[in-house]
KELOPA-412902 format. One line per 10 residues: number of its first residue (from 0); their letters; for each residue x, y, z of N, C-alpha, C. Coordinates in steps of 0.05 Angstrom, whole numbers, padded with zeros to 5 digits, always signed. Layout:
# KELOPA-412902
NUM> a> X Y Z X Y Z X Y Z; ...
//
This chain:
# KELOPA-412902
0> mnffklfifl> +00345 -00413 +00983 +00361 -00440 +00982 +00369 -00447 +00960; +00396 -00457 +00963 +00410 -00463 +00942 +00401 -00490 +00926; +00387 -00491 +00907 +00377 -00516 +00899 +00394 -00534 +00882; +00418 -00523 +00870 +00435 -00540 +00856 +00451 -00557 +00880; +00461 -00540 +00902 +00475 -00556 +00921 +00458 -00576 +00933; +00430 -00571 +00939 +00412 -00593 +00951 +00411 -00617 +00931; +00410 -00613 +00903 +00407 -00630 +00890 +00430 -00649 +00882; +00454 -00637 +00883 +00478 -00655 +00885 +00478 -00672 +00910; +00472 -00656 +00935 +00472 -00671 +00963 +00453 -00698 +00960; +00434 -00694 +00949 +00412 -00710 +00950 +00422 -00735 +00932
10> ffisnlifaq> +00433 -00727 +00908 +00447 -00748 +00892 +00460 -00768 +00901; +00483 -00758 +00917 +00500 -00773 +00933 +00499 -00788 +00951; +00471 -00777 +00967 +00459 -00793 +00988 +00444 -00817 +00974; +00433 -00815 +00952 +00420 -00839 +00942 +00438 -00860 +00933; +00465 -00845 +00917 +00476 -00869 +00913 +00494 -00880 +00940; +00493 -00871 +00963 +00508 -00883 +00984 +00489 -00902 +00994; +00464 -00897 +00996 +00443 -00916 +01006 +00441 -00935 +00988; +00445 -00934 +00964 +00441 -00957 +00943 +00464 -00973 +00949; +00490 -00963 +00954 +00516 -00984 +00956 +00515 -00993 +00987; +00503 -00980 +01004 +00504 -00994 +01032 +00486 -01013 +01039
20> qeqgsegdli> +00458 -01010 +01027 +00442 -01022 +01037 +00430 -01050 +01017; +00425 -01075 +01029 +00416 -01095 +01013 +00387 -01091 +01005; +00381 -01098 +00976 +00351 -01096 +00969 +00340 -01122 +00977; +00310 -01118 +00988 +00299 -01134 +00998 +00290 -01163 +00973; +00284 -01185 +00980 +00282 -01208 +00960 +00254 -01194 +00943; +00256 -01198 +00918 +00231 -01189 +00898 +00205 -01206 +00903; +00215 -01236 +00914 +00192 -01246 +00921 +00176 -01238 +00943; +00189 -01222 +00961 +00168 -01210 +00979 +00150 -01187 +00974; +00159 -01173 +00950 +00148 -01147 +00943 +00123 -01150 +00923; +00104 -01136 +00930 +00082 -01134 +00912 +00082 -01115 +00887
30> lyrkenhggv> +00082 -01128 +00867 +00085 -01111 +00845 +00056 -01096 +00838; +00055 -01072 +00839 +00032 -01053 +00831 +00036 -01041 +00800; +00023 -01046 +00781 +00023 -01043 +00756 +00019 -01009 +00750; -00003 -00996 +00768 -00004 -00968 +00766 +00002 -00952 +00785; +00004 -00926 +00775 +00016 -00907 +00802 +00005 -00879 +00798; -00011 -00867 +00812 -00017 -00841 +00807 -00009 -00822 +00831; +00002 -00801 +00825 +00009 -00780 +00842 +00014 -00750 +00837; +00010 -00740 +00857 +00012 -00706 +00850 +00024 -00696 +00875; +00029 -00671 +00878 +00037 -00651 +00896 +00037 -00628 +00896; +00051 -00608 +00910 +00063 -00585 +00909 +00090 -00581 +00903
40> fihdkglgff> +00101 -00557 +00897 +00131 -00550 +00894 +00143 -00523 +00896; +00163 -00520 +00908 +00175 -00497 +00903 +00193 -00496 +00885; +00198 -00474 +00871 +00222 -00467 +00855 +00237 -00442 +00857; +00259 -00438 +00842 +00269 -00415 +00854 +00261 -00389 +00836; +00242 -00394 +00824 +00223 -00371 +00808 +00194 -00370 +00821; +00183 -00390 +00831 +00159 -00384 +00846 +00146 -00413 +00858; +00122 -00418 +00854 +00104 -00443 +00864 +00093 -00454 +00843; +00085 -00478 +00847 +00073 -00494 +00828 +00056 -00526 +00838; +00038 -00536 +00823 +00030 -00561 +00828 +00026 -00580 +00805; +00028 -00605 +00808 +00028 -00625 +00791 +00015 -00653 +00796
50> yrngvhktgk> +00011 -00663 +00773 +00000 -00686 +00769 +00006 -00709 +00754; +00007 -00732 +00759 +00020 -00758 +00744 +00004 -00782 +00745; +00006 -00796 +00719 -00008 -00824 +00718 +00013 -00839 +00706; +00016 -00861 +00714 +00041 -00882 +00711 +00034 -00912 +00710; +00048 -00925 +00695 +00048 -00954 +00691 +00077 -00964 +00694; +00075 -00988 +00702 +00106 -01004 +00701 +00110 -01015 +00673; +00134 -01008 +00661 +00137 -01020 +00638 +00158 -01047 +00643; +00175 -01047 +00664 +00188 -01066 +00674 +00189 -01066 +00702; +00207 -01083 +00717 +00196 -01089 +00748 +00212 -01062 +00757; +00231 -01041 +00747 +00238 -01022 +00763 +00234 -00992 +00741
60> lkrfyefdvl> +00226 -01000 +00719 +00222 -00976 +00701 +00193 -00966 +00700; +00182 -00945 +00705 +00154 -00938 +00696 +00151 -00916 +00677; +00133 -00914 +00664 +00131 -00892 +00646 +00101 -00869 +00654; +00110 -00847 +00656 +00087 -00828 +00670 +00076 -00807 +00648; +00055 -00797 +00651 +00046 -00772 +00635 +00040 -00754 +00659; +00047 -00723 +00653 +00057 -00706 +00673 +00039 -00682 +00667; +00031 -00671 +00685 +00013 -00643 +00684 +00026 -00622 +00701; +00036 -00600 +00698 +00046 -00582 +00713 +00034 -00557 +00709; +00030 -00538 +00735 +00015 -00511 +00727 +00037 -00497 +00755; +00048 -00472 +00743 +00071 -00460 +00760 +00069 -00429 +00752
70> nikhpkeyki> +00080 -00414 +00769 +00082 -00386 +00762 +00112 -00379 +00758; +00121 -00363 +00741 +00149 -00352 +00743 +00154 -00326 +00749; +00166 -00318 +00770 +00174 -00287 +00776 +00204 -00281 +00762; +00202 -00260 +00755 +00225 -00246 +00749 +00245 -00242 +00768; +00271 -00247 +00763 +00289 -00234 +00791 +00291 -00207 +00793; +00282 -00193 +00775 +00283 -00165 +00786 +00251 -00151 +00795; +00243 -00168 +00804 +00212 -00159 +00811 +00214 -00149 +00836; +00204 -00125 +00845 +00205 -00115 +00871 +00186 -00095 +00877; +00174 -00108 +00902 +00147 -00087 +00905 +00149 -00061 +00918; +00143 -00034 +00906 +00144 -00016 +00924 +00116 -00005 +00929
80> tsaydnkfiy> +00111 +00014 +00944 +00090 +00028 +00954 +00085 +00053 +00939; +00057 +00053 +00930 +00044 +00078 +00915 +00039 +00098 +00934; +00036 +00120 +00920 +00029 +00145 +00941 +00006 +00146 +00959; -00010 +00123 +00954 -00034 +00119 +00970 -00030 +00095 +00987; -00005 +00086 +00990 +00000 +00062 +01007 -00003 +00032 +01001; -00007 +00029 +00974 -00019 +00007 +00967 +00006 -00007 +00950; +00012 -00033 +00947 +00041 -00045 +00939 +00032 -00054 +00908; +00055 -00048 +00897 +00054 -00061 +00871 +00081 -00063 +00858; +00084 -00075 +00838 +00110 -00086 +00829 +00122 -00066 +00806; +00141 -00051 +00811 +00146 -00030 +00791 +00157 -00042 +00765
90> gkinsfsivr> +00150 -00033 +00745 +00159 -00042 +00719 +00153 -00069 +00711; +00130 -00082 +00724 +00127 -00110 +00717 +00095 -00105 +00698; +00099 -00118 +00671 +00078 -00113 +00655 +00059 -00132 +00646; +00070 -00158 +00651 +00057 -00184 +00652 +00064 -00202 +00673; +00044 -00217 +00681 +00045 -00234 +00696 +00047 -00262 +00681; +00065 -00283 +00685 +00074 -00307 +00668 +00070 -00331 +00680; +00055 -00348 +00675 +00050 -00374 +00683 +00054 -00395 +00663; +00060 -00419 +00670 +00065 -00440 +00652 +00048 -00470 +00659; +00040 -00481 +00630 +00027 -00504 +00634 +00043 -00524 +00622; +00047 -00542 +00637 +00062 -00562 +00626 +00051 -00593 +00616
100> tgigyhntlh> +00052 -00601 +00600 +00045 -00633 +00591 +00064 -00648 +00579; +00069 -00674 +00592 +00098 -00683 +00580 +00095 -00710 +00584; +00115 -00729 +00582 +00122 -00760 +00580 +00150 -00762 +00593; +00149 -00782 +00614 +00179 -00784 +00623 +00177 -00812 +00637; +00199 -00820 +00648 +00206 -00843 +00660 +00215 -00841 +00683; +00212 -00862 +00700 +00224 -00864 +00729 +00240 -00893 +00729; +00263 -00892 +00741 +00279 -00918 +00740 +00289 -00915 +00771; +00282 -00941 +00781 +00290 -00945 +00806 +00320 -00950 +00810; +00327 -00939 +00822 +00358 -00938 +00835 +00364 -00961 +00864; +00344 -00952 +00880 +00341 -00976 +00902 +00314 -00982 +00914
110> tkdqrkgvev> +00306 -01001 +00915 +00281 -01016 +00925 +00282 -01013 +00954; +00258 -01009 +00968 +00257 -01014 +00997 +00260 -01038 +01004; +00268 -01045 +01029 +00276 -01065 +01040 +00248 -01073 +01056; +00229 -01088 +01039 +00201 -01090 +01048 +00186 -01061 +01054; +00177 -01060 +01075 +00163 -01032 +01086 +00188 -01015 +01100; +00210 -01020 +01103 +00228 -01000 +01112 +00247 -00991 +01092; +00261 -00971 +01103 +00276 -00956 +01081 +00264 -00936 +01065; +00282 -00930 +01044 +00268 -00912 +01023 +00279 -00922 +00994; +00255 -00916 +00973 +00261 -00925 +00951 +00270 -00901 +00940; +00292 -00905 +00922 +00305 -00881 +00906 +00302 -00885 +00877
120> ryhyyigssm> +00288 -00863 +00868 +00288 -00861 +00837 +00298 -00835 +00823; +00307 -00839 +00797 +00313 -00818 +00782 +00293 -00818 +00759; +00292 -00791 +00748 +00273 -00785 +00729 +00277 -00769 +00708; +00263 -00771 +00686 +00266 -00745 +00666 +00242 -00748 +00650; +00233 -00723 +00641 +00209 -00714 +00629 +00215 -00693 +00604; +00204 -00697 +00585 +00198 -00680 +00561 +00174 -00677 +00553; +00168 -00651 +00541 +00144 -00648 +00535 +00135 -00613 +00530; +00110 -00607 +00526 +00105 -00580 +00515 +00104 -00561 +00541; +00108 -00531 +00536 +00105 -00516 +00560 +00094 -00491 +00545; +00072 -00491 +00554 +00051 -00473 +00545 +00051 -00446 +00566
130> gllkpiyldi> +00062 -00422 +00557 +00067 -00398 +00571 +00043 -00385 +00571; +00032 -00376 +00587 +00015 -00355 +00598 +00021 -00329 +00602; +00012 -00310 +00582 +00019 -00282 +00598 -00003 -00264 +00601; -00011 -00252 +00623 -00031 -00237 +00625 -00019 -00207 +00635; -00033 -00186 +00620 -00026 -00159 +00625 -00028 -00145 +00656; -00016 -00135 +00662 -00018 -00127 +00689 -00038 -00099 +00691; -00058 -00093 +00705 -00070 -00067 +00708 -00067 -00059 +00731; -00067 -00032 +00735 -00065 -00019 +00755 -00088 +00005 +00758; -00097 +00010 +00784 -00118 +00035 +00785 -00103 +00056 +00788; -00113 +00077 +00775 -00101 +00100 +00765 -00120 +00122 +00776
140> iknetnnkri> -00109 +00144 +00794 -00122 +00168 +00801 -00123 +00186 +00776; -00147 +00194 +00772 -00152 +00214 +00747 -00164 +00240 +00761; -00146 +00262 +00757 -00159 +00293 +00774 -00179 +00298 +00753; -00199 +00306 +00760 -00221 +00318 +00740 -00234 +00344 +00753; -00245 +00362 +00742 -00253 +00383 +00759 -00267 +00379 +00785; -00253 +00386 +00806 -00270 +00381 +00827 -00275 +00359 +00838; -00260 +00337 +00824 -00269 +00310 +00829 -00241 +00293 +00821; -00237 +00270 +00835 -00222 +00254 +00830 -00235 +00222 +00828; -00223 +00212 +00806 -00238 +00188 +00795 -00220 +00168 +00794; -00219 +00139 +00797 -00200 +00115 +00797 -00205 +00097 +00777
150> isqkydpltq> -00192 +00097 +00754 -00195 +00078 +00737 -00179 +00054 +00731; -00183 +00032 +00723 -00166 +00012 +00715 -00153 +00017 +00689; -00126 +00014 +00688 -00113 +00016 +00662 -00091 -00005 +00658; -00082 -00011 +00636 -00058 -00029 +00632 -00034 -00012 +00639; -00014 -00025 +00654 +00006 -00011 +00670 +00029 -00004 +00647; +00033 +00022 +00642 +00054 +00024 +00628 +00074 +00050 +00645; +00098 +00042 +00652 +00115 +00056 +00669 +00123 +00079 +00654; +00124 +00075 +00630 +00137 +00103 +00617 +00115 +00126 +00615; +00088 +00122 +00614 +00068 +00142 +00615 +00051 +00145 +00643; +00055 +00131 +00664 +00040 +00132 +00683 +00058 +00138 +00710
160> swgeiygrsg> +00061 +00163 +00719 +00074 +00164 +00739 +00066 +00153 +00771; +00087 +00156 +00786 +00084 +00143 +00810 +00057 +00158 +00827; +00060 +00188 +00825 +00039 +00198 +00842 +00008 +00189 +00832; +00004 +00183 +00810 -00024 +00178 +00801 -00030 +00147 +00805; -00015 +00133 +00811 -00018 +00105 +00815 -00032 +00102 +00845; -00051 +00086 +00843 -00069 +00080 +00869 -00057 +00053 +00882; -00055 +00036 +00864 -00051 +00004 +00867 -00054 -00009 +00848; -00053 -00038 +00853 -00057 -00060 +00834 -00086 -00063 +00835; -00097 -00066 +00807 -00124 -00075 +00799 -00131 -00103 +00811; -00152 -00117 +00810 -00161 -00144 +00815 -00145 -00165 +00799
170> ltkglselkf> -00143 -00190 +00813 -00126 -00208 +00796 -00144 -00217 +00766; -00169 -00210 +00767 -00181 -00228 +00741 -00175 -00205 +00722; -00165 -00177 +00726 -00170 -00155 +00705 -00143 -00164 +00685; -00153 -00168 +00658 -00134 -00173 +00642 -00135 -00206 +00627; -00154 -00217 +00644 -00158 -00245 +00635 -00163 -00247 +00605; -00182 -00231 +00598 -00192 -00227 +00568 -00175 -00221 +00546; -00148 -00216 +00560 -00123 -00207 +00539 -00100 -00229 +00547; -00110 -00249 +00553 -00086 -00273 +00555 -00077 -00277 +00530; -00048 -00280 +00534 -00032 -00285 +00508 -00020 -00316 +00515; -00015 -00330 +00489 -00005 -00359 +00497 +00023 -00360 +00477
180> qpglyaklgl> +00047 -00369 +00490 +00067 -00371 +00481 +00077 -00403 +00484; +00080 -00413 +00461 +00083 -00449 +00461 +00114 -00451 +00460; +00126 -00470 +00478 +00150 -00476 +00484 +00157 -00512 +00491; +00173 -00511 +00496 +00185 -00540 +00502 +00198 -00540 +00531; +00196 -00565 +00542 +00217 -00566 +00571 +00223 -00591 +00572; +00242 -00593 +00593 +00259 -00620 +00600 +00266 -00619 +00626; +00260 -00642 +00642 +00262 -00644 +00670 +00282 -00666 +00676; +00297 -00662 +00696 +00315 -00689 +00708 +00315 -00683 +00738; +00311 -00702 +00751 +00307 -00702 +00781 +00311 -00727 +00792; +00311 -00727 +00822 +00310 -00749 +00838 +00285 -00753 +00857
190> sfeyssfddl> +00282 -00774 +00865 +00262 -00774 +00886 +00264 -00794 +00907; +00255 -00788 +00927 +00254 -00813 +00955 +00232 -00812 +00966; +00223 -00842 +00958 +00196 -00850 +00968 +00199 -00864 +00998; +00184 -00856 +01020 +00185 -00859 +01040 +00161 -00876 +01059; +00138 -00881 +01041 +00115 -00889 +01056 +00117 -00916 +01070; +00109 -00923 +01090 +00106 -00950 +01105 +00085 -00970 +01093; +00070 -00959 +01070 +00054 -00974 +01063 +00056 -00976 +01037; +00053 -01007 +01027 +00061 -01013 +00999 +00044 -00995 +00977; +00011 -00989 +00984 +00000 -00978 +00962 +00002 -00951 +00961; +00017 -00936 +00982 +00013 -00907 +00983 +00039 -00894 +00970
200> vraietgivm> +00041 -00875 +00959 +00067 -00854 +00963 +00064 -00835 +00971; +00086 -00831 +00987 +00096 -00809 +01004 +00126 -00803 +00997; +00131 -00781 +00982 +00159 -00774 +00970 +00168 -00751 +00975; +00194 -00742 +00973 +00204 -00711 +00966 +00224 -00719 +00940; +00223 -00698 +00928 +00228 -00699 +00900 +00242 -00677 +00893; +00266 -00674 +00879 +00281 -00650 +00874 +00296 -00653 +00848; +00300 -00630 +00833 +00312 -00632 +00807 +00314 -00610 +00792; +00321 -00608 +00766 +00323 -00584 +00747 +00305 -00585 +00725; +00294 -00567 +00718 +00277 -00562 +00693 +00289 -00535 +00676; +00286 -00541 +00653 +00291 -00521 +00629 +00265 -00514 +00614
210> dayskkipim> +00254 -00493 +00613 +00230 -00483 +00593 +00244 -00471 +00570; +00238 -00471 +00550 +00246 -00455 +00527 +00227 -00449 +00506; +00229 -00421 +00498 +00210 -00411 +00485 +00227 -00401 +00455; +00209 -00394 +00437 +00218 -00381 +00411 +00226 -00354 +00414; +00215 -00340 +00432 +00228 -00309 +00434 +00223 -00302 +00463; +00235 -00275 +00467 +00232 -00271 +00494 +00206 -00267 +00509; +00205 -00277 +00537 +00176 -00270 +00547 +00174 -00241 +00558; +00159 -00220 +00551 +00157 -00190 +00563 +00147 -00196 +00594; +00162 -00203 +00611 +00152 -00199 +00636 +00156 -00173 +00649; +00178 -00159 +00647 +00189 -00133 +00658 +00195 -00114 +00634
220> stainkqvfi> +00188 -00089 +00638 +00196 -00068 +00622 +00222 -00050 +00628; +00228 -00059 +00649 +00251 -00043 +00664 +00274 -00060 +00667; +00274 -00087 +00654 +00297 -00106 +00660 +00301 -00122 +00635; +00320 -00140 +00637 +00326 -00158 +00609 +00303 -00180 +00614; +00294 -00193 +00593 +00276 -00214 +00591 +00283 -00237 +00576; +00277 -00257 +00587 +00289 -00282 +00575 +00274 -00300 +00559; +00285 -00320 +00543 +00267 -00339 +00526 +00272 -00366 +00539; +00290 -00370 +00558 +00299 -00396 +00568 +00295 -00396 +00600; +00285 -00410 +00616 +00286 -00412 +00639 +00295 -00435 +00653; +00310 -00437 +00668 +00326 -00455 +00681 +00319 -00454 +00712
230> sfylslvfgk> +00307 -00475 +00730 +00300 -00471 +00753 +00302 -00501 +00769; +00308 -00497 +00792 +00312 -00517 +00812 +00288 -00518 +00829; +00277 -00548 +00836 +00249 -00548 +00848 +00255 -00571 +00869; +00234 -00566 +00885 +00239 -00591 +00911 +00205 -00595 +00916; +00193 -00618 +00911 +00171 -00620 +00912 +00162 -00644 +00935; +00131 -00642 +00943 +00124 -00658 +00963 +00104 -00674 +00950; +00102 -00700 +00945 +00095 -00725 +00926 +00069 -00738 +00951; +00047 -00746 +00938 +00028 -00758 +00950 +00015 -00775 +00927; +00009 -00801 +00933 -00007 -00811 +00915 -00016 -00840 +00922; -00021 -00861 +00904 -00033 -00886 +00908 -00019 -00903 +00884
240> kef> -00018 -00930 +00889 -00012 -00949 +00874 -00032 -00966 +00872; -00035 -00981 +00846 -00057 -00999 +00842 -00052 -01019 +00821; -00062 -01042 +00825 -00055 -01068 +00812 -00064 -01063 +00781
//
């Protein structure tokens, strides 16, 4: 999916809606002061979920606190089959996840015509981007006298041959060696809220995010690693408004 083209398309659609539809009378609308919503999203480097808590600052401006959790895949990740017919990613030495906490604002471009139509917002966030690195462990076949033994070892493609790799170890292996890499993020996007009920939030959201760190994140040993990650995302949003 070309997320950049999708973002540009939705941006122009939102402006078209704003230009062609009349806003409903503000006197007919109920102003909910609080809003809580969350959801799941896909991005061009993985998957994630998020939660936000916000309040109205003005009639059209809302301030939100945001919490995101997501994984990041390197574009050079390719699964191969071991000699024992199990899958693993050649050259991947660390799995990389991100926990974001930030503050941002939603500004309404177009309000609903009462319960009909779509509310269009643009939003922006900044905050901390905590990177989590967990080393990859593989099950390795060790040939001993008249015996074969499987042991779990941290993956090192320079010292472990393809023929002795049995497969990937359990997902929890390496958690005790988790490393943290602090960073910053910035997010810009559009949301389209379409719920038929005033107090519910149902929306589609798209945008762009940049996560930046002080040094390169070692995901792969066989490819160039980056310290800045730019990704496009598409979210499904569910939530509730309160007085």
